[in-house]
C-alpha positions, 0 to 999 in steps of 0.5 A: 208195116214193110216199107215199099223201098229199100234203104240198102240193095236186098239180100238174096237169098233161098230160105230165111229161117227166123230163131236159132233155138232146137226149131231153127238150127235143126232147120238150117242143117235139114236145108243144108243137108238137102241142097238148098246152101243159100241159106240165112238164120236170123236170131235177134238174140246174141246167142243161140239156144230158145227156150233153152237160152232164156230160161236159166232159172234155178232147176230148169231141166227137160221133162222127158228122159235126156236119150230122147232129147237130141236131135236122130241125126246128131245123137248124144250119147253121154247125158251126166244125168236120166234129165238133162238140165238145161246147161247141158242141153243149150250145150248140146244145141251149141255143140251141134251147130258147130259140128254141122257148120251153122256158124257160117249162116247164122246172124244173131243180133237181127229182129225182124221187123216184118215180112211181105209175099211179093207175087210178082217177084215170087219171094218174100220181101222181108225188112229186119233189124240188119237192113233188107233181104228178100227169099224165096222160102221163110221159115218161121222158128220162133216157136210156141214157147216165145213171149212171156206172159207177165204177171197182169195185177194193180201195182206188180210195178211197184213192188219194192224189190226185183221182180223175176219172170223164169224166163227173163232170170237175173242170175245176180240175184242172191235168193238166201235168206230172203221171204220170195213169192213165187207165183204159178204152178206150172213146169217152171214152178214144179221146177224152181220151188224145189231148187230155191227153197234150201236157201231163201228164208220164207217161199210163199207159192200163189197157187192158182189151179192145183196141177196133177204131177207124177215121179219123176226119175231123175238120177245122175248117169255115172260115166260107167255106164254110159261107157257099157251102153255105148258098148253093147250093140244097141243097148242104146236104140232099146233103151230109146224106145223103151223109152219112148213107148212109156211116153206115148203111153201117156198121150195112150192114155190123154186119147182115152181118157178112164185110162187117165184114172189110172195114172192120177193112182200113181200121182195120187200116191206120191202126193200123199206119201210127201204131204202128211198134213190133209188140208196142205193134200186136199189143196194139192189135189186137181179137180180135173182129170189128169191130162187135161193140162200138161202132164208135170212131173217131179219127185221133189216139189211135193216134199219141198211144199211139207217142208215148215218155210214153204207156204202154199197160198192156192188163190190167184194173186189180186193186187202188189202193196209195196213187197207186200202180196195180195191174192185174191181170197185177201191173204197177204204175205211180205216179200223181198223178191216177188218171181212171176211163174207165168209161161209164155202166151200160146198162140201168139205168134211172132211177126203174126201182125206184120206178116202180110200173105197173098191178099195183103192181109197179116197173118195176125188178122188171118187168124183171128185169135185162133191158129191153123194151119195144115198139118201145123206147117203150112198156112193158106194165102201166105205162098212159100211160108213154113212153120215150125212146131205151128198148131195143133201139133203138140200136147200129152207128152208128145216128144216137140223134137219127132215133131220137128224132125217129122216137119222137117222131112216134109219141107224138104221135101215140099221143096223138091218138089217145087223144083221138079214142077219149075213153079216159084210158091206153092200154098196149101190148098184152101179146102183141105186145111179148112177139112184137116181143121175139122177133122182135129177138133172132131177128133179132140172133143174126147181126148181129155185135153178137150173133155178133161174139166178144166181150162188150159192154153190149148185153148184160145180165147173162143174155146177152140183147142189150137194147140194139141194134136188129137191122134198118136205121135207114130200117125203125126209123123206118117201124114208129115212122113208124105207130102202130096202135091195135090193138097197145094196150088202151085204159083208162078212169078207174074214179074222177074225173078230176083233170085236164083232158080232154086236148085234142091236133089229129088229128095226122098222122104228120109225114114223116120225112125221112132223113137225120135227124141223129147222136148223142152221146157214148158209150163202149165200157166196157172191162169186161164189163159196161155201158156209155157215151153217144152 
């Protein structure tokens, strides 16, 4: 709970952005470009990077083509691979932040402990490890892939050896010649297992649920090819357009589940070619529609599992006894290192339990396990709060950066309206938010996400899909490209404002050119609980 009295005068800013990953850095750049100059980015880690800073496990890479994985306002034209790796993406993000002067507003090592809306002053009061802040606008850029989900079985804390989560990798641990147990078969496991198979003495993969895996044509991009693309007018634009169309083709199939069966043909063919053992092949074949869980791509995963020293155990982990991993089916294996590729707590937004709105309740209490927002961006009862990559915006093969950039256009348009109306706060109308979410849930009903016959991190404990967007990415971009003032309640401060007036120029929404960028690392968890990153 935020204390009533701060220990020092509150630092007053126009906007606080919480988090310095792709979302936070992008928000800071766009806000400053829009004239919102007094911006602060608070990052609890020692450097920027978000999921690309945290996920350093072997094999970590983007799962959409590299040419899609950059901001439209800062395109990178020299990726070294078709699918960029973690280090290259992190370096791109650092270079982009430096190029746009974000170091001037970035404060690392600062943890936001809570925030409360002050209706009298018309601002957010934040308590942080750096002291109090007051901000007219609060932007949460913490992302859905933030809180790692730990393996919760008896004895895991007493494992006789290193225990590594893929989002908390320790590079000092050498896997060479060691017996490694990997728990989970989602996106991080699909990348990790082939990367460690050649050095480990044995790899035991515990798979609770089989995953659909499509081929991934990941090849190096020679410097000569990059030079050629730079010299041919329109070549890169055409390449991006083609790759975007392919990603949207997957999304179209997921909205029309019968078409998803065509994609399954390709996935089954890859499995049949890579795995000759019929029993292993059967264990790796899902019993639900492709797209029901997050789409995975790899051309090396099945080949790694076919190696004699790599063993698949199609069972959940039930317990750990010393250095013995015990499966729910009674399987027991000895391991020197335990790796948990168990994903993230999707839907559990950081700060939700310490973010207080108009009625004094926290965002966590309002959501009660079922996150809802208007266009995944604004929440009724929480004025001047903007979520980036919020509820029901992603899913399928949608590019997270495409969605992010559309949200940033919406954010700057909202703030321009706020300035023109000479009000200090805007809040989405409750009926508008409810109608939007009802339409989303109705549209999701016939998609493969809801009807594909699986359990996934898309769903809340009650069974409500709080993650996926049910329509095309183009429709999402169009909806976020139009800010409707009538959908909002407009508030004036009831007391003296502690902040200078936010003088924003009139903002015309920039055209969002499709295709826009790609998406970040993610895991389609093995458990029916919730999540991992993209």
